[in-house]
N, C-alpha and C positions, 0 to 999 in steps of 0.2 A: 453509303453508293451518292447522292449527291454531290460531294463535296469530287468526290472523283472524275464527275459528270463537268461539275467544274471549271476543275479543269485542266481536262482533256476539251474543254472548247473554248477554256481560256488560250493552254497553248495554241491550237489552230485559230483562234484568232489575230494572236502575233506573225504568230509563219504567214497569214494573210499580209500583215502588213504590211511585216519586212520583203515577201515577195513581189507586193504590192511599187514599194518604194521601189525594189530592185529593180524594176520591169521601167518606171518610168525613172529613174537616171541613166536604164541603159538606153533607150528610146531620143535621149538628149544629147549623150553621148555619139559624135561625130571618130569611132574609131571602126571599121569599115572600108575596106578595101576593097575595090573597084576589083568586082571579079566576071559582070557584066561591059561591050559596047568598049572592049582594049581595041588602043591600035592597030591595027594592021599585024602578022606575027608573034601578035603574043597571047601569052596563052595561061589560062592559075594553072599551077601546079601543085597548091600548097596555102593555108591558111596556119600560121604559129599566135597564141593568143597564151594568157595565163596557165587554161587549163588545159592544152597540151599538153600530153604523156613527155616527161624526161627532156622540159625544154622548162630553161633559167631566165626568163623574161628580164630579170635587172642580167645577165652577162650579152642578151641579146640584144642592150640600149647599150650594154659600157661604156661605149664612144662621146654619150651625152653628158653625164656623169663630167665632173670635173671641180674645177675651182671653186662656180655660181654651184651653190642650192638651188634643186632642180623640183627639190619636195618628193609629194608619191607621186607616180607616173604609171599610170595603165597603157602598155601596147598591142598592138595586134599587126601584126607582119604577113603583107600579102606577098609569096612567090611566082615569080611568074618566069617560067621559057620564050624567048627566043626564036633559040636555033633547036635542033636537034641534039635527045640527047647527049652528053658525053661531047658534044661541036662546039658550045658556049657557054659563058657563067650564068646564072641564074642573075635573072634583074627581081630589081626586089619595092615596094612601098611599105617604107613603118612608118605605123600613122603612132605618136605618144597622144595621149591623154593629161593634161597636167593639170593641177587645182587654179590655176586664172595666166593671164598674160606673163605677166615677169617673169612668173616660173618659166613658160615657157618660150620665152626670149631668151632667161637663163639655157638652157641646153643648149639649145640654135647657138648660140656664144663659148660652149660650152665644146659643144662639136666641133668648133671650127678652131679651134686652138688646138683639141688633142687631134683637127689633121694634121696642121700646118707642123705641131710636135713630131709627127711623123712622114712627113711630107712636103719635098720643098713646094713654095707657092708659085716659084718662077723658073722659071728656066732663059737659056740661055736667052737673049737677046734681049732682058726684063721683061714677057711672054709672064703674061700671070694664071695658073692655072685654076684664079680663085677669080667670077667676075657676075654684076648684080645680072639679073635678069628678070623673069616676070612673068607667070605664073598664073593663069585663072584670076588675072587682074590684081598679082599679088607681088611685093615685091619677093623677088624670091633669092638665093646667089644660086650658080652657079658652077660644078667643081669639078673639074676636069682630071679624071683621077687615072692612071698613070699603069696600064696591071700589067704582072712581068715578063709581057714579052711584046711589052712597046704599045701594044694599042690605048685609047683614050677611052674610056668609059667616063658616060656624062650622069653625075648625081645635081640631082635638084633638091635646094632642102629651104623651107622656110614657116615661117608655125601664122595659123591663121587665131586670131585669137588665144584662145589653151589649149592647143593644137598645132603639137612640131608634125609636121611631112617632111621623107625623107625616099625620095622617089631616083632611086638606084636602077639605071638604065642602060644603055649598053654605045654600041661603037657610033650609031647613028645616032649626029646630034635630033638634027626630028621628031622618029617615036621616041628615042627619053623624053622630050619632053611632052607632044598627046602620053606618054605614059604618065608623068606627075600630071599632067591636066584632066586625065581620065578621076582623077580624087574625087575634087568638083573641087575642092575646098583651095 
């Protein structure tokens, strides 16, 4: 009987240590998408994580995989509405937590390579769709994504240490930058 109690207590101790380590890791992990203080007109619709039923996060962030190794990735995606339902596409903020800054830079590089492979990076007249920007005092990349109806959607991509941030806004550059800034990263 004593050995059974020792086994139970040992199991409980291991579970508590694991839970404490997980909570400590989660507290330092910067994968929380903005839910409050959003730019005027943006409303949080949903948050996707690895625990969201029916969602494969690897598929959700496939544009970040490519020639350069990014290692293990943990992603959170916030989905935001900015127009009445059915009248505008959703905006998103994707936060990807990686092992270190080098893997984050590799993910950014892969995304830009994949974007360039699928889209023209310059329009007639040598107008670039990929330009430098600054978000929250970080060097970022502004991407003008041309939608099917020839409307431009503004995207902002940057890394902050081991976190990669992709903010997919709408056709309003200022509002899209505000959404990207709402991450605080």
